[in-house]
N, C-alpha and C positions, 0 to 999 in steps of 0.2 A: 908472611905469615901463619898461611896454610899449610906449607910445607912442614911446617913445624908439628902438625899433629902427626904425621908418620913417623916423626924421634920418640925414642922413647928410651930410656937407659937402665941398663942392668944395675945389678945391686953394687958388683966389683967397678962400674965407670963411673957411676954420681959418685963415689968417696974421689976418686978423681978429677970429674969436673967433664970429662970424657963423653959423649955420646952417638950414638950411632943411627945410621938409614937403616930402618927396617925392611924386612919385605913380609905382607902379613903381620905385621904386630911381633915378628921374629926376628933378631942377627942375622946375619947372613952365616955364620961360622955354627948358629945354634942347626939352620937348614941343611950344612953341608953335615954337619953329623949325624942327622934324623936322615939323611938318604944315603949314608955309611951305613946304617943300622940296616933298615931296610934292603938296604942292597945285601948285606950278609946273609941275608934270611933267604932275598928272592932268585938269586945265582944259585945256589943251591939246589932250591928247589923246583929250578929252573930244570936241572938238570936232575933231578930226584925223577920228576916227574915222565919227563922223554926217556929214560930210561928205561922206565915200569912200560910207556906205550912201546917199547922197542920190541920186549919182550914176547907181545902177541905179534905184533907188525915181523919178525921176525919167522917166526911157526909159520904165520901166512905164507911168506915169501918163499921160505921151504916147501910146505904144501904146494903152491903151486906147480913147484918142476914135477908132481908125480901127475899131471892132466888135470883139466877144466874142470871134470867133476869135485874130483877131491879139494881144487881150489874154491870153487864155488859155493860147496859145501860149508869148509872153515871158514867161507867169507858172513857167510849168511847165520852161521853159530855164534862167529866171535862178534857178530855185530848186535844180535841179539841176546848173545848173553852181556856184553857191556849193558846194553838198554836197561833190563829184566835184573841185573846184579851187581856188576863191579859199579856202574854209576851210582845205584841206590844206594850202596853199601860206603863209596865216597859221601855221600851227600846226610846221610845217618853221621856216619863221624864226624863232618864239621858241628857237630853240635858241642864239643870238644873243646872245640877254640872259642867257644869263648869261655866254658868251666873251666877248661886249665891254663888258661891263660889268663884270666880274671885273678887266678888262686893265684896262680904262679906271680903275678903281681901284687898280692895283698900279703904276699911272702906264707900264704897257707899249703907248705909244700904237699905235705901230708895227704893232703884233699885231690892232688894232682892223681894220683893210685889209686885212689878210691874211685874217681871219675872213670879212667879205664877200665878199670875193672866192669865198672859196668857196663860201658859202652861196649866190648869183647865181648858180656854175657849177651847184653841186646845183642850184638851183629851176631854172634851162632844163633841166636833162637831163628832169628828172619832168613837165613839162608836154607830154613830145612821148606818152608813153601816157596823159595827162589828155585831150591833142586828138582821138587814134582814140576814145576816148570820145563825144567831144562830137560828131564826125562820124558817130557812130553814134548819135546817141540818136534821132533818129526812126524807126530799127529799133526800137531799143529799147524803145520806148515801145509801139509797135505789138504786140513781142511780150509786153506787160505789160496790153493791152487798151485803150490807148487810141484815142479816135478818130483817126479816120487824118486826117482834116483839121485837129487842132488839133497831128497829131504829126509831119505836114509842118512847120507853123508855128513850133515847135517846134524841131525840127530846124535848119532854118533860119537862126531866130535862135541857137543855140548854137553852129553853124558860121561864123560873122561874129561871135562874141567870142572868136576864137580867138587874134585876136592883142592883144585886148589880154591875157587869159591870161599870156601874155612879158611885156607892159609891167608884168602883176603882180606877176611871179616877179624880175624886178627892182626893184621898189619897194620891196615890204616888206623886204627885209634891207639897202638905204640907210637906210628910216626907222629901223630897229634902230638901225644903227648911227650917229643921228643921237640916238636916243631916251636913247644907254646914256649919251652926252658932256652930257646935257639941254641939244639943240642942241634944240628946239622951236618958235621964233618960224619959222626957216625950214619946217618940214612945213607947222603952222597955213594960212599963206602960200599957200603952194603948192596943197593942199587948197581952200582957200577960191576962191581965183583959178581953179583946175580948174572948182569947184561953178558959179562967176560963167559962162566958160565954154561951160560944157557945156549948160545951160540954153536962149540963143540958137542952141545947134550942134546941140543933138537937135531942136528947134522945127524948124530948115532942114530939116534931112536927112527929119525925119517926114513932113511937111506940106509943103515946098514943091516938093523933089525930085525928088519921084514913088516913092521907095524906101521909103516907109513903113515897116514895122518893122524892116525889115533899117539903115534907117538912124537909128535907136534902137541898134544892136547896134553901128553902126560910129561913132556916137559919143562910147558907151562906151568904144570903142578908140582914139580919136584923143583922150577925155580923161585914159585911164591913159599911152599914151606922152606927153603933156603934160607930168603932172604926174612921170613918170621924169624931162623933160629938165628940166625948172626943180631936181629934187632933184641930176641931176650935174654942172649947172652950177652950182650952190651948194658941192657938196662940192670939186667940182676948183678952183673960184678963191676961196673964202671961206679967209682967214686963220685963219680956226675949225680950219678940216679941215688945216690944215700941217701937223700932225705924226700925224695918226690916219689918211691916206688912205696907200695903197699901190696902186702898177700892179700892175697881174698878172704874176703869178712863177709858175715851177715851186714854189715856196714853196706857193703858194695849193693848185697839185694833191696837192701831196704832205700835207696836214693836210688831204684830205674827211675822213678816217674817224673824226677827231674831231670834226667839225661833227655827220658822219652819226651817231655814237654816243647823240648828242642826242635822235634824233628818233622815240622808238617812241611817246613821251606824242602827240609832232604827228601822226600817223596816227588816235590814238587820240580826242584832240581832236576832230577832224573825223564824227566815229561821235555823241559827247556832242556839238556843235554839230546835229547832225541832229535828236538827240533830244529837247532841251532848245531850245522853241522861243523862252522869253525869251534866249538867247543872243543871238540875232539879229535881239532887236527893239529898239527907241528905249533905251526903259529900261536896256537893257545897254552902254548908253555910258559911262554913268557908272563902273559897278565894274571896266567895261574899262577906262579910262581910269587910274583907282586902281587897280587891276592894272597898269599898267603902268609907273605909278610906283611901290609897292614892288618891282618887279624890278629898275628902276633903282639906288633908294637900296640894297637889301639887297647886290646884285653890287658895286658902287662899293665899298661898307661893307666887304665881304669882302675884295676884293680890295684894298683898304688896308690889309690887318690890324687893322680894327675892329672886331671884333667885337660890344661895347659897342651900337657906332653900328645898327649892324645888326638888333639885338636894338630898339633904341628905333624903326627902322624899320617893325618887322615889327608892334609894339604900337599904334602910333600908326594905322599902315596900317587899322589892325584895327579901332579904335577909330572912326576917319571912316567904314569902311566900314557899322558897325553904325547908327552916327548916322544915315547916308543911307538904309537902311534901312528904318530906322522912318518914317524923315521924310512916304517916298515912301508906304509900308506905310499908315501915317494917315491919309494926303492921299486915297487909294485907297480905302481903309471910309469917310470921309466922301463921299464922292462915288458912293458905291456904287450906290448906286438914281437915281442920271441916266448913269452912265457906258453902259448899254444902248444909250440914245438914240443914241450916235453910230454904231451898227451899225442898228440897227431901227427901226423905230417898232412892233411888237408886240410885245403887252403881255407873250406867249411868252418875246421873246429878252430881254426889257430884264429880269424874274422870275428869268431862267436866268442871267443875267450879274452878275445882283446877286449870285445864292446860289454863282456862282466869284469871285468877287471873296477873300472869307477864303483860300482855296484860292490864288488865284492871291499872295496879300501871303505866305504863308506861301514862295511858287517865290523873290520877290522877296528876301527874307531868307536864302536860301538860295544864290539867283544869286550876290545881293554879298560873301557870304562868302568863296564858291566861289572866285569872279574873282579877292578878293586873294590867298586862299591859293595859288591855282596863278599871280601873279604873283610870290608869295613863294618858290613851288617853285623858279621859270624864275631866278630870282635867285640860288639856291642852287646849280643847276645838277641840281635832282631829280626832272627827264624820267622816269626810266628808273619810282622810286618813285612818282610823279604817274600812270604808266600799269598798273602795277599798283591803285593803290588803286582809279580808273574802272574798270577790268576789272571789280573787287569790283562794285562799289558799283550799276553799272548792268546788266551785263550778269550777274550773281549776283544782285542784290537789283532792282532797279529794272524793266530787263523784265520780271522774272517775273511779277513784283507787278502790273506793271500789264496785263498780259495777265491774271490773277486776276480781278483787281477790275472791268477793264473787259468782258472777253468770260463769264469762264466764271460770275461772281457777278451781269451785267450789270450795272455802272456804270457803263454809258457813259462821258462824257466825262469825267465827276464821277471813277471810277475810273481812266481811263488816269492822269488826271494826277496824281493820290495816288497812285499807282506809281511812278511817274517822278519824282515829288517823293519819295519814300523814296530811292530810289535818288541822287538830287541829297543831300537828308540824311547818307542815308550817306559819301558822298565829303565831306561838307561837314566830317562828325564824326571823318572818319578823320583828314583835314588835318589840323583843330585837334591832335588827339591829337601826331601827328608832330611839328607846328611847337611842341609844347610840351612834350616833352621833349627838344627840339636842345639838341646841346652847339656853341653859335656860337663857339666859342674853336676849333677841333673843324673846324667850316665855314670856319673863316675858314684854317686849315692845308690842307686839300683846293683851297680855290678858288685860294692861293701856289703851291699843286706843280700846277696845273693847268696854270696861267699859264706857271709859268717851266719848266716839264716843255716844253711846247708852244713857249716861246718860243727853245730850247735846238736843235728839231729842222733 
């Protein structure tokens, strides 16, 4: 008789007297449908993220053929630009996943355009101090003891990438605007078209124009602005965005404080991205896409006053994250003895990579769970809570553990990796506990209050 507690009747099934066995309190058809919805968002977002990631990778690859100094300068400039600029803008734009996603679920369509305008204005303002950092990158690298020639190349490369920073600041809110409405095909086509055009453009500017590494930076600028132009044209002229687009108005300026209130986690995400190397690797594209899908589904359902739907989205997305993590980890373990040959033919290097693979697999699992949980947090508007979790996990656990294991106990690379993994695991556990004890009905009430309170301003 205890098994009967696992059975429930759908409204339609109750009339016919049929019952279906459920998982987590949901029918199998509901779980499959939610998985389909998540996949509908996650798969294109993986492709979009990968295409945008490859724009910078391809530029660095072409610069690498110019010489070691050019490659070193471009690599350092790209890394620092990611940490101080691009990652920061991605984190700041994540506030829109809460605001736009919940507004769309509540059918307050006009507020999507208003929120997006606020975000664009806010991110453009932030670009100015970031630009000052990039202009000073050569001097900063020299102060840190970097080679003068490499510092000069890195500084020049970063300075020429500044126009692309402003394009990125516009593109990120536009993408969140479309993502919250599940309008993913325009983003996918825009990213793929930009990537396809970027390859010959970068080749011409690097090798044929005489600009060398400056040509690579210019090609990134052109590609980013092309992406912005395509997105703007689609949003401006597409019938799909007729109800949600809004012109820049005084209302957008008035509500900037509401958008900025969701930003502490964004700044912290920049630190986390710089600490966890996995989050900027190709493997993270998959959980990031699933994270975007979870954020969209949860925010839409909460805004639509459907707490049960939000809870279903959480559970299915977590199941998919675990499944993907297990699949990737098993594949890596199976190939651990040959992975090292992709980097070197030295036996010592190959053996060291083999020893590191199990730790890498733990990181994959942790990053998958953390990524999806962060998406759920963004969908609920928990940016402040996420900031506290990240601070405690990485700055009170992860970094101290890495210092002790890596340096004091002479653990080297393994010690550093284990320390950061401790922080990542702590973060994941805390986010899991918060999610498990969440009252989704209460979250739906908060979402509706946020939407209609802002709509009345």
